[in-house]
Each structure stands twice: as structure tokens, then as C-alpha cells.
C-alpha positions in Angstrom: 0.0 0.0 0.0 1.4 3.4 -1.0 1.7 5.9 1.8 2.0 9.7 1.8 5.8 9.5 1.4 6.1 6.6 -0.9 7.4 6.7 -4.5 4.5 4.4 -5.3 2.3 7.5 -5.3 3.8 8.1 -8.7 1.9 5.9 -11.1 4.8 5.4 -13.5 6.9 3.9 -10.7 3.9 1.9 -9.4 3.4 0.4 -12.8 6.9 -1.1 -13.0 7.4 -4.8 -12.3 8.4 -5.3 -8.7 11.9 -6.4 -9.6 12.5 -3.2 -11.7 11.0 -1.0 -9.0 13.3 -2.6 -6.4 16.3 -1.7 -8.4 15.4 2.0 -8.6 14.2 2.5 -5.0 17.6 2.8 -3.4 18.5 5.7 -5.7 15.2 7.6 -5.4 15.6 10.8 -3.3 12.5 12.5 -1.8 12.6 16.1 -2.9 10.1 18.9 -1.8 8.8 21.1 -4.5 7.8 24.7 -3.5 5.2 26.6 -5.5 6.7 28.5 -8.3 10.1 26.8 -8.0 12.0 26.4 -11.3 13.4 22.8 -11.7 14.9 23.5 -15.1 15.4 26.4 -17.4 15.2 25.7 -21.2 18.5 24.5 -22.4 19.9 23.5 -19.0 21.6 20.1 -18.5 19.4 17.3 -17.3 21.2 15.9 -14.3 18.1 14.3 -12.7 14.6 13.3 -13.6 11.7 13.9 -11.2 8.8 11.7 -10.5 6.0 13.8 -8.8 3.8 12.2 -6.2 1.4 14.9 -4.9 2.8 17.9 -6.8 2.3 19.2 -10.4 5.0 20.6 -12.7 4.2 22.7 -15.7 6.4 22.7 -18.8 6.5 26.1 -20.4 7.7 27.6 -23.7 9.4 30.9 -23.0 9.8 33.5 -25.8 12.9 35.7 -26.2 11.0 38.6 -24.7 10.1 36.6 -21.6 6.5 35.7 -22.4 5.5 32.1 -21.5 2.8 29.6 -22.2 2.3 26.1 -20.9 2.8 23.2 -23.2 1.9 20.4 -20.8 1.5 19.5 -17.1 3.1 16.6 -15.3 1.9 15.1 -12.1 1.7 11.7 -10.4 1.2 10.1 -13.8 4.6 11.0 -15.2 8.2 12.1 -15.1 10.1 15.4 -15.7 13.0 14.9 -18.1 11.9 12.6 -20.9 14.4 14.3 -23.2 17.1 12.5 -21.3 16.1 9.0 -22.5 14.9 10.3 -25.9 18.5 11.1 -26.9 18.9 14.6 -25.5 21.0 15.9 -22.7 19.2 19.2 -22.1 15.7 20.4 -21.1 13.8 21.9 -24.0 11.3 23.8 -21.8 11.2 25.6 -18.5 9.9 23.3 -15.7 8.0 25.2 -13.0 6.2 23.9 -9.9 2.5 24.6 -10.5 1.3 22.9 -7.3 3.6 22.4 -4.3 4.3 18.9 -2.9 6.8 16.2 -3.3 8.7 14.4 -6.1 11.3 11.7 -6.1 14.5 12.5 -7.8 16.6 10.0 -9.7 20.1 10.5 -11.3 19.7 10.9 -15.0 22.6 8.7 -15.8 20.9 5.8 -13.9 17.6 6.2 -15.7 19.4 6.2 -19.1 21.3 3.0 -18.1 18.1 1.3 -17.0 16.2 2.5 -20.0 18.6 1.0 -22.5 19.0 -2.2 -20.5 15.4 -3.0 -19.6 12.7 -3.5 -22.2 9.8 -3.2 -19.8 10.9 0.1 -18.4 11.7 1.3 -22.0 8.3 0.3 -23.2 6.5 2.1 -20.3 8.5 5.3 -20.7 8.0 5.4 -24.5 4.3 5.0 -24.1 4.2 7.7 -21.5 6.2 10.0 -23.8 3.6 9.4 -26.6 0.8 10.3 -24.2 2.8 13.5 -23.2 3.2 14.4 -26.9 -0.5 14.1 -27.4 -1.1 16.5 -24.4 1.4 19.0 -25.9 -0.3 18.9 -29.4 -3.8 19.2 -27.9 -2.7 22.1 -25.8 -1.6 23.9 -28.9 -4.9 23.3 -30.6 -6.8 24.4 -27.5 -4.9 27.6 -27.0 -5.5 28.5 -30.7 -9.1 27.5 -31.2 -11.0 27.4 -27.9 -12.3 30.1 -25.5 -10.5 31.0 -22.3 -13.4 29.6 -20.3 -12.9 26.2 -22.0 -9.1 26.4 -21.6 -9.5 27.1 -17.9 -11.9 24.2 -17.4 -9.4 21.9 -19.2 -6.6 23.2 -17.1 -8.5 22.7 -13.9 -9.5 19.1 -14.8 -5.9 18.1 -15.8 -4.7 19.6 -12.6 -7.4 17.9 -10.5 -6.6 14.5 -12.1 -3.0 14.8 -10.8 -3.8 15.7 -7.2 -5.2 13.7 -4.2 -8.0 16.2 -3.4 -10.3 18.8 -4.9 -8.2 21.6 -3.5 -5.8 23.4 -5.8 -3.4 26.0 -4.3 -2.4 28.4 -7.0 -2.9 32.1 -7.8 -4.7 33.6 -10.8 -1.4 35.2 -11.8 0.2 31.8 -12.0 -2.7 30.4 -14.0 -2.5 33.4 -16.4 1.2 32.7 -16.9 0.5 29.1 -17.6 -2.2 29.8 -20.1 -0.3 32.7 -21.7 -3.2 35.2 -21.1 -3.8 38.3 -19.1 -4.7 37.9 -15.4 -7.9 39.9 -15.9 -9.1 37.2 -18.3 -8.5 34.5 -15.8 -10.3 36.5 -13.1 -13.4 36.9 -15.3 -13.4 33.2 -16.4 -12.9 32.0 -12.8 -15.8 34.2 -11.6 -18.1 32.7 -14.2 -17.2 29.2 -13.0 -17.8 30.2 -9.4 -21.2 31.8 -10.2 -22.1 28.5 -11.9 -21.3 26.6 -8.8 -18.4 24.6 -10.4 -15.6 26.0 -8.3 -15.0 28.0 -5.2 -12.2 30.5 -5.4 -10.3 32.2 -2.6 -7.0 34.0 -2.8 -4.5 31.4 -4.0 -7.0 28.5 -3.4 -9.4 26.9 -5.8 -11.8 24.1 -4.8 -13.4 22.0 -7.5 -17.1 21.6 -6.5 -18.6 20.0 -9.6 -16.2 17.9 -11.7 -18.9 16.7 -14.1 -20.0 20.3 -14.6 -16.4 21.3 -15.6 -16.3 18.3 -18.0 -19.5 19.4 -19.6 -18.2 23.0 -20.0 -14.8 22.3 -21.4 -13.8 21.5 -25.0 -13.0 18.1 -26.4 -9.3 18.6 -25.7 -9.5 17.3 -22.1 -11.2 14.0 -23.2 -8.7 13.5 -26.0 -5.8 13.7 -23.6 -7.4 11.7 -20.9 -8.4 8.9 -23.3 -4.9 8.8 -24.8 -3.3 8.3 -21.4 -5.8 5.5 -20.7 -5.2 3.8 -24.0 -1.4 3.9 -23.9 -1.0 3.3 -20.2 -3.9 1.0 -19.1 -1.9 -0.4 -16.2 -1.9 3.2 -14.7 -5.6 3.9 -14.9 -6.0 2.4 -11.4 -3.2 3.4 -9.1 -1.1 0.3 -8.4 -0.5 -0.8 -4.8 2.2 -3.2 -3.9 
């Protein structure tokens, strides 16, 4: 049974065969992640990969003039640093903690060694990467073609899926930076959702009150991403307990 401080809260680690998980455990280091902390800047060397448990990390594209937009979110279903085992040595995006919590850190060299020497781990990580690419491409479509209200609903649902409760601790300014929009737009969209009884918003704290209502209000992008994760990673749909 996974406990609060267990690496098994990360669904990728929990999906590993027991023998492979046992090989990694001695090298996993519990690492607290503070809200807004930058794990990697774009172009920085990937020394470690991070497996979030009860935290969420946003991957952002940052323009030359400092503007940013989120390309994907990673929580307890994934790992930060897929470029390392895909042939790269540097981080292509900025990685920022969107929701504070814990992750387990693993030396990058060790993951590369295990990836190339273990077909089961390799298969799991490649399928996860395919699901992550789907999220990235769908985010681009959503940001271009759907309303801010729909984008916010999608973002809230993706975040809720990666957290153990309905409470999300994040500011409107942070959400605006993630979505690449003005803070005033997020304020207006959040107010509409609160008036509809779907969320409760207090400063820096959002509570999801009606998940089904958010799903009905969002665009198809959320379902596309969710279904792709379930298709590619069926062993992770229900959290594994060992």
C-alpha cells in the first residue's frame, strides 16, 4: 500500500514490475517542490529526472521577450526529463512547480542506463512519452481555437486528475502565466465558473465543487488527452498498490 511519502504514489513507478522498481528505489531521493520553484530552465543540463507524487510541474515555452505559455502538465502520472532517454541531454522547456508537494529525484545517468537495459521500463516510458506528446499537441490546438473559459476548465481538470484532493493551491497570476493570457481574463473566467457553482475561489486557493460540470463545460481537448493516457497506459488507470 502506497503511503504519503512513498514513491508508489507516482503511477509510472507503481506500474513497474516489482523487480525493476526494487532496483530503482535505493536511488530515489525524496525532494520537496515549492510553489513557483523552477526545476529546469530551457537548455539546462538534465542531471536528474523527477517523479512527482502529490505535486504538479508545468512545462513552459518561453519566448525571447520573456512571455510564456504552458505546453503540458506533469503530475503523479509522469516524469520530468523525458528528453534524457529520448536522446537529448538538455531540457527543451522551463519546468516550474505549479502545485507544491513532493517528487522523487533519480540521477539521469541511472535512468538512461536502466532505459537501455530494460525492455519493460523502456516500453513504459516510451508509451508515457507518446501520451505526453498528445497532451502537448492538444494544448496547442486548445490555445489557438477554444475560448479562455474552455481552456481554464481543461486546465483545472488536468490539474485535479494529478492531485489527491479537490483543493488546488495556485494564484490567478500563476494560472494566467501558464495559459499565456492576461490575469484579468482568468479572473473573469474563474468568476463565471464560481457563479455556476463549479468551483470555489479564494485567494490562492481553488476548490473543485462540480467535476462533471467542468467536464460538460470544457472542450473536447480534455477528453482527447485523458483517453490517450488510458489507451497507452492502461496499467496506470487504477493506481497500483504493492
